[in-house]
C-alpha positions in Angstrom: 40.4 58.8 37.6 40.8 59.9 41.4 37.0 59.5 41.6 37.0 56.1 39.9 39.7 54.6 42.3 38.3 56.3 45.5 34.7 54.5 44.3 36.5 51.0 43.6 38.1 51.0 47.2 34.8 52.3 48.8 32.9 49.5 47.1 35.8 46.7 46.5 33.8 44.3 48.6 30.5 44.6 46.7 32.1 44.6 43.3 34.1 41.5 43.7 30.9 40.0 45.1 29.1 40.6 42.2 31.9 39.7 39.9 32.0 36.1 41.6 28.1 35.8 41.5 28.2 36.5 37.9 31.1 34.0 37.3 29.0 31.0 39.1 26.0 31.6 37.0 27.7 31.8 33.6 29.3 28.6 35.0 26.0 26.9 35.6 24.8 28.1 32.4 27.4 26.8 30.1 27.2 23.4 32.2 23.8 22.9 31.3 24.3 23.7 27.6 27.2 21.5 27.5 25.4 18.5 29.0 22.2 19.0 26.9 24.4 19.2 23.6 26.3 15.8 24.8 22.8 14.1 25.2 21.7 15.2 21.9 24.9 14.1 19.9 24.9 10.8 21.9 21.1 10.2 21.1 21.7 10.9 17.3 24.3 8.0 17.2 22.1 5.4 18.8 20.5 3.0 16.6 16.6 2.9 16.4 15.6 -0.4 18.0 11.7 -1.3 18.0 10.3 -2.4 21.5 10.0 -6.3 21.3 6.2 -7.3 21.5 5.5 -9.5 24.2 4.6 -12.9 22.5 0.7 -14.2 23.0 1.3 -17.4 21.0 3.7 -20.4 21.6 6.4 -19.8 18.8 9.8 -18.5 18.7 9.2 -15.3 16.9 11.2 -12.7 19.2 12.5 -10.3 16.3 12.3 -6.6 17.3 11.0 -6.2 13.9 7.8 -7.6 14.7 5.6 -5.1 15.8 2.2 -7.2 16.3 1.1 -10.7 16.1 -2.2 -9.9 16.4 -4.4 -9.0 13.5 -5.2 -5.2 13.2 -8.5 -6.2 11.5 -9.9 -9.0 13.5 -7.6 -9.5 16.5 -7.0 -13.2 15.7 -3.5 -14.3 16.1 -1.5 -16.2 13.3 -0.2 -19.8 14.3 3.4 -19.7 15.7 4.8 -21.8 12.5 3.2 -20.1 9.9 4.2 -16.8 11.7 7.8 -17.6 12.0 7.9 -18.9 8.2 6.2 -15.7 7.0 8.7 -13.5 9.2 11.8 -15.1 7.7 10.6 -15.0 4.2 9.8 -11.2 4.5 13.4 -10.7 6.3 15.2 -12.8 3.7 13.4 -10.7 1.0 14.3 -7.3 2.7 18.0 -8.1 3.5 18.5 -9.4 -0.2 17.0 -5.7 -1.4 19.2 -4.1 1.1 22.2 -5.7 -0.1 21.4 -4.9 -3.7 20.6 -8.6 -4.5 17.5 -7.9 -6.7 17.4 -10.5 -9.0 17.5 -13.0 -6.0 14.7 -11.0 -4.4 12.5 -11.1 -7.8 12.8 -15.0 -7.5 10.6 -14.5 -4.3 8.0 -12.3 -6.0 4.7 -14.4 -6.9 4.2 -15.1 -10.8 0.7 -13.4 -10.4 2.3 -10.4 -8.6 4.9 -10.2 -11.7 2.1 -10.8 -14.1 0.2 -7.7 -12.7 2.9 -5.3 -11.7 6.7 -6.2 -12.9 6.5 -8.2 -15.9 10.5 -8.3 -15.9 13.3 -7.9 -13.6 14.1 -4.5 -15.1 10.8 -3.1 -14.1 10.8 -4.7 -10.8 14.3 -3.2 -10.0 13.3 0.3 -11.3 9.8 0.7 -9.9 10.2 -1.1 -6.6 13.8 -1.4 -5.6 15.1 1.8 -6.9 12.4 3.9 -5.1 12.4 2.0 -1.6 15.9 0.4 -1.3 18.0 3.5 -2.8 19.4 3.5 0.9 19.5 0.8 3.5 16.2 0.3 5.3 15.3 -1.1 8.8 11.9 -2.3 8.8 8.9 -3.2 11.1 6.3 -6.1 10.5 2.5 -5.9 11.7 -0.1 -9.1 11.3 -2.6 -7.1 9.2 -5.0 -10.0 8.1 -4.5 -13.5 7.2 -1.4 -13.6 5.2 -1.3 -9.8 4.7 1.2 -7.9 6.6 1.7 -4.2 6.7 5.4 -3.2 6.5 7.0 0.1 7.0 10.4 0.9 6.0 12.8 3.7 7.5 16.3 5.0 6.9 19.0 3.0 8.7 20.7 5.8 10.7 23.7 3.8 11.3 24.0 3.0 7.5 23.2 6.3 6.0 24.6 8.6 8.7 21.7 10.8 8.6 20.2 12.2 11.4 16.4 11.9 10.8 13.9 9.6 9.4 13.4 11.5 6.3 11.7 8.6 4.3 9.0 6.2 5.6 7.6 4.3 3.2 4.6 1.8 3.9 3.5 -1.3 2.0 1.1 -4.1 2.3 2.4 -7.6 1.6 0.7 -11.0 1.0 2.3 -14.4 1.3 0.9 -16.7 -1.1 1.3 -20.1 -2.6 2.6 -20.0 -5.9 2.0 -22.8 -8.6 5.2 -24.5 -7.6 3.6 -25.1 -3.8 6.4 -22.6 -2.5 5.4 -19.4 -0.6 6.2 -16.1 -2.6 5.3 -12.7 -2.0 2.5 -10.2 -3.7 4.1 -6.9 -3.2 3.3 -3.1 -3.4 -0.2 -3.2 -2.0 -1.2 -6.2 -4.3 -3.2 -8.7 -2.4 -4.0 -11.6 -4.4 -5.7 -12.8 -7.7 -9.5 -14.7 -7.1 -10.7 -16.9 -9.8 -14.3 -16.2 -10.7 -15.5 -18.0 -13.8 -18.9 -16.3 -13.7 -21.2 -15.6 -16.9 -24.3 -14.4 -17.7 -26.2 -13.8 -21.3 -29.1 -11.3 -22.0 -30.3 -10.1 -25.1 -27.7 -12.1 -27.2 -25.0 -10.7 -25.2 -22.5 -12.7 -23.1 -20.2 -11.3 -20.2 -17.7 -13.8 -18.9 -16.0 -12.7 -15.6 -12.9 -14.5 -15.5 -11.0 -13.3 -12.2 -10.3 -10.2 -10.2 -6.9 -8.5 -8.8 -7.1 -7.4 -5.4 -5.3 -4.2 -4.2 -5.3 -2.6 -0.9 -7.2 0.4 -2.5 -9.1 -1.3 -5.7 -10.0 -4.2 -7.4 -9.7 -4.9 -11.1 -11.9 -7.4 -12.8 -11.0 -9.1 -16.1 -13.9 -9.7 -18.1 -14.8 -10.6 -21.8 -17.9 -9.1 -23.7 -19.4 -11.2 -26.5 -21.8 -9.4 -28.9 -23.9 -11.9 -30.7 -26.4 -9.5 -32.1 -26.5 -8.0 -35.5 -26.0 -4.3 -34.0 -23.2 -2.4 -32.7 -23.7 -2.4 -28.8 -22.0 0.0 -26.1 -21.4 -1.2 -22.5 -22.5 2.7 -21.1 -24.0 5.5 -22.1 -21.4 7.6 -20.8 -23.6 10.2 -19.2 -23.0 9.4 -15.7 -19.8 8.2 -13.6 -21.9 5.7 -11.4 -23.8 3.3 -14.0 -20.7 0.7 -14.2 -20.2 -0.8 -10.6 -19.8 -3.8 -8.3 -22.1 -4.4 -5.5 -22.1 -6.3 -2.2 -24.4 -8.4 -0.4 -25.4 -5.3 1.7 -26.2 -3.3 -1.2 -23.2 -1.2 -1.0 -22.1 0.0 -4.4 -18.4 0.7 -5.8 -18.2 2.3 -8.9 -15.7 1.8 -11.9 -12.9 4.4 -12.1 -14.3 6.5 -15.0 -11.1 8.3 -15.3 -9.6 5.2 -16.8 -12.3 3.9 -18.9 -11.9 5.0 -22.8 -15.4 5.6 -23.8 -14.7 4.6 -27.3 -13.3 1.1 -26.5 -17.0 0.2 -24.8 -18.5 0.2 -28.2 -18.6 -3.6 -29.4 -19.4 -4.2 -33.3 -21.5 -7.4 -34.1 -20.0 -10.8 -33.8 -17.2 -9.3 -32.0 -15.4 -10.1 -28.8 -13.8 -7.8 -26.6 -11.5 -8.0 -23.2 -11.5 -5.4 -20.6 -9.6 -5.0 -17.1 -12.3 -2.7 -15.3 -10.7 -0.9 -12.0 -13.4 -0.3 -9.2 -12.8 1.9 -6.3 -13.0 -0.8 -3.6 -11.0 -0.7 -0.7 -9.6 -4.2 0.6 -12.1 -5.2 3.3 -11.7 -8.9 4.3 -15.2 -9.7 5.2 -16.9 -7.7 2.3 -18.7 -10.0 -0.3 -19.1 -8.6 -3.5 -22.5 -10.5 -5.1 -22.7 -8.5 -8.5 -21.2 -6.7 -11.5 -23.7 -4.4 -12.9 -23.7 -2.5 -16.3 -26.9 -0.3 -15.5 -27.0 1.5 -19.2 -25.8 -1.0 -21.6 -27.0 0.4 -25.2 -28.5 -2.3 -27.6 -28.1 0.0 -30.6 -25.6 2.3 -30.2 -25.9 3.8 -34.1 -29.5 4.6 -33.3 -28.6 5.8 -29.8 -26.3 8.7 -31.1 -28.8 9.9 -33.8 -31.1 11.0 -30.9 -29.9 10.1 -27.3 -33.1 12.0 -25.9 -35.8 9.5 -27.3 -33.6 6.2 -27.3 -35.0 4.1 -25.0 -33.3 0.6 -25.8 -31.3 0.4 -23.1 -30.8 -2.7 -20.3 -29.4 -3.0 -17.1 -27.2 -6.0 -17.3 -26.4 -8.0 -13.9 -23.6 -10.6 -13.4 -23.9 -12.7 -10.2 -20.7 -13.2 -8.6 
């Protein structure tokens, strides 16, 4: 104990200097950590606000939800009045969904979209609203092409109390004029229905192409096949996955989604008429012109074909110009 006391008295100046320096360093570290913690907590409390886009057109659109007035496809700008009307319609739809007024939101969906995706209100509520608007969402709108807008939905931090964007949903929504003359919405990546009314007859077989429904990632062609022969025919041999396709004017083929074709349904009896909705893996491209629908291996006598597929040759290439 005496040695320790002597050591302290002999070195007390150095000891207190070290204690003082250590206290200052610890105080600085504590102060830095406290400031960082304060900044993090304060940042979490701030709402997410998109930076407004500088307008390149003479219109009154200045909402911070509008991410781009310029088309992401061709760089064109939408006219001021149309842009205002489109954005207001989209905002109205989203706010109705956020407020759980789903029935009113359903009224803004086009008839063709309802026919293809949401045949009744209950389907719309369960498949669309309950998935996206299970919590309040903020959103951004981008001019994609023409009347199609790219929309992104984000968690609303102020409404949910969550501290991260743990859900981001993307949709492509197209504004169309309904039969009533009102602007309506095609939602959930559904672009539009195009009337075609194209037909061709070969070997007493007629194929009518009524229309096509275009989505962002694929197209569905609605057709009718009439077998006026005296034999069972089959639209495809089923040996390959690339023999039912559509083709554009540059010769690029888009095959039918074979996984969704049930081979047995492709057999058509004499005098029978069948209707099909055939899905093609054709992503939406605004300037693509589909020129032909092709059934490359249509079998004219299916009963003879199944007897010996190796020697059967009565197969035709059936083409419909679109």
